[in-house]
C-alpha positions as CSV (number, residue, x, y, z in Angstrom):
1,M,78.7,4.1,-79.0
2,T,79.3,2.3,-75.7
3,I,80.0,4.1,-72.4
4,Y,83.6,2.9,-72.6
5,E,84.1,4.5,-76.0
6,K,82.5,7.7,-74.8
7,L,84.9,7.8,-71.8
8,R,87.9,7.4,-74.1
9,L,86.7,10.1,-76.5
10,I,85.9,12.5,-73.7
11,R,89.3,11.8,-72.1
12,L,91.1,12.5,-75.4
13,E,89.0,15.6,-76.0
14,K,90.0,17.0,-72.6
15,G,93.6,16.2,-73.2
16,F,94.0,13.6,-70.4
17,S,96.2,10.5,-70.6
18,Q,95.1,7.3,-69.0
19,E,97.8,7.9,-66.4
20,N,96.3,11.3,-65.6
21,M,92.9,9.8,-65.1
22,A,94.3,7.0,-62.9
23,N,96.2,9.5,-60.7
24,E,93.1,11.7,-60.3
25,M,91.0,8.7,-59.4
26,G,93.6,7.1,-57.1
27,I,93.8,3.9,-59.0
28,K,96.5,2.2,-61.1
29,T,96.9,3.1,-64.8
30,Q,96.1,-0.5,-65.8
31,S,92.8,-0.3,-63.8
32,Y,91.8,2.8,-65.7
33,S,92.8,1.2,-69.0
34,N,90.6,-1.8,-68.1
35,I,87.6,0.6,-67.6
36,E,88.0,2.2,-71.0
37,S,88.4,-1.2,-72.7
38,G,85.3,-2.6,-71.1
39,Q,87.2,-5.3,-69.2
40,T,86.0,-3.8,-65.9
41,D,82.3,-3.5,-65.3
42,M,81.1,0.1,-64.9
43,N,79.2,1.0,-61.8
44,W,77.5,4.2,-60.8
45,S,80.1,5.2,-58.2
46,R,82.9,4.7,-60.6
47,L,81.1,6.6,-63.3
48,L,80.4,9.4,-60.8
49,Q,84.1,9.5,-60.0
50,I,85.1,9.8,-63.6
51,A,82.4,12.5,-64.2
52,G,84.0,14.5,-61.4
53,V,87.4,14.3,-63.0
54,F,85.9,15.4,-66.4
55,K,83.8,18.1,-64.6
56,M,80.7,16.7,-66.3
57,S,77.5,15.2,-65.1
58,I,76.8,11.5,-65.6
59,V,74.0,12.5,-67.9
60,E,76.4,14.5,-70.1
61,I,78.7,11.5,-70.3
62,I,75.9,9.2,-71.2
63,L,74.5,11.6,-73.9
64,Y,78.0,12.4,-75.2
65,G,78.1,12.1,-79.0
66,E,74.4,11.4,-79.2
67,K,72.2,13.4,-81.5
68,V,70.0,15.1,-78.9
69,D,68.2,18.3,-79.4
70,E,70.3,20.6,-77.3
71,M,67.3,22.8,-76.4
72,D,65.5,19.7,-75.0
73,F,68.5,18.8,-72.9
74,V,68.9,22.3,-71.5
75,K,65.1,22.5,-70.9
76,S,65.1,19.2,-69.0
77,K,68.0,20.5,-66.8
78,V,66.2,23.8,-66.1
79,E,63.0,21.9,-65.3
80,Y,64.9,19.6,-62.9
81,H,66.4,22.6,-61.1
82,I,63.0,24.4,-60.9
83,K,61.5,21.2,-59.3
84,Q,64.3,21.1,-56.8
85,E,63.8,24.8,-55.9
86,E,60.0,24.2,-55.6
87,A,60.6,21.3,-53.3
88,A,62.9,23.4,-51.1
89,V,60.3,26.2,-50.9
90,I,57.6,23.8,-49.9
91,D,60.0,22.3,-47.3
92,M,60.7,25.8,-45.9
93,Q,57.0,26.7,-45.8
94,F,56.3,23.4,-43.9
95,W,59.0,24.2,-41.3
96,R,58.0,27.8,-41.0
97,N,54.4,26.7,-40.3
98,Q,55.6,24.1,-37.7
99,A,57.6,26.9,-36.0
100,M,54.6,29.2,-36.0
101,S,52.4,26.4,-34.6
102,L,54.9,25.7,-31.8
103,T,55.1,29.4,-31.0
104,E,51.3,29.7,-30.8
105,L,51.2,26.6,-28.6
106,S,53.9,27.9,-26.3
107,L,52.0,31.2,-25.9
108,K,48.8,29.4,-25.1
109,L,50.5,27.2,-22.6
110,Q,52.2,30.2,-20.9
111,S,48.8,31.9,-20.8
112,E,47.1,28.8,-19.3
113,K,49.9,28.4,-16.7
114,E,49.5,32.1,-15.6
115,R,45.7,31.6,-15.4
116,M,46.1,28.5,-13.3
117,Q,48.6,30.3,-11.0
118,N,46.2,33.2,-10.6
119,D,43.4,30.8,-9.8
120,G,45.5,29.0,-7.2
121,C,45.4,25.7,-9.1
122,I,49.2,25.5,-9.3
123,K,52.0,27.2,-7.5
124,K,55.6,27.7,-8.4
125,I,58.0,25.8,-6.2
126,A,61.4,27.5,-5.7
127,Y,64.7,26.4,-7.2
128,D,66.1,23.6,-5.1
129,S,69.7,24.6,-4.3
130,T,70.7,21.3,-2.8
131,T,69.9,19.3,-6.0
132,K,70.6,22.3,-8.3
133,Q,67.4,21.6,-10.2
134,D,64.3,23.5,-10.9
135,T,61.5,21.7,-9.2
136,G,59.0,23.0,-11.6
137,L,55.3,23.5,-11.0
138,S,53.3,21.7,-8.4
139,V,49.6,21.0,-8.8
140,A,47.7,22.1,-5.7
141,A,45.4,19.6,-4.1
142,E,42.6,22.1,-4.1
143,P,42.6,25.7,-5.4
144,E,43.5,28.1,-2.6
145,L,40.4,30.1,-1.6
146,K,41.0,33.8,-1.4
147,K,39.7,35.1,1.8
148,K,37.3,37.9,1.6
149,K,37.5,40.7,4.2
150,H,34.2,41.5,5.8
């Protein structure tokens, strides 16, 4: 059975006329008729549009009327969804690890900044109100020596 024959049978089974299908798809009735008769080449985007009207997947349309073990079909759909969920979990784990790494790095940088400020290697320069910008940190030419009282 051709894809065009399958589309016709599914349409009839669902109780749609060619005019209903054309209206749902936003095309002329003759254009839809040409699809079912095979006069118009079928492409994936058009098949996806028809599947949406039928509320079916492309796979369900392609397998329509075929003698397929129903359990194998259901099993393959379940396996597909499990793989999608596994991929999403792996993706979430990756980004969680990235966030944790960034947090650890941020804490290390903050600690190093504080150590360098305490050692006098860098000093904080105040907010510049004329340019309305934070001038950030300035690296001291030489660490300030803390004077010892004798």
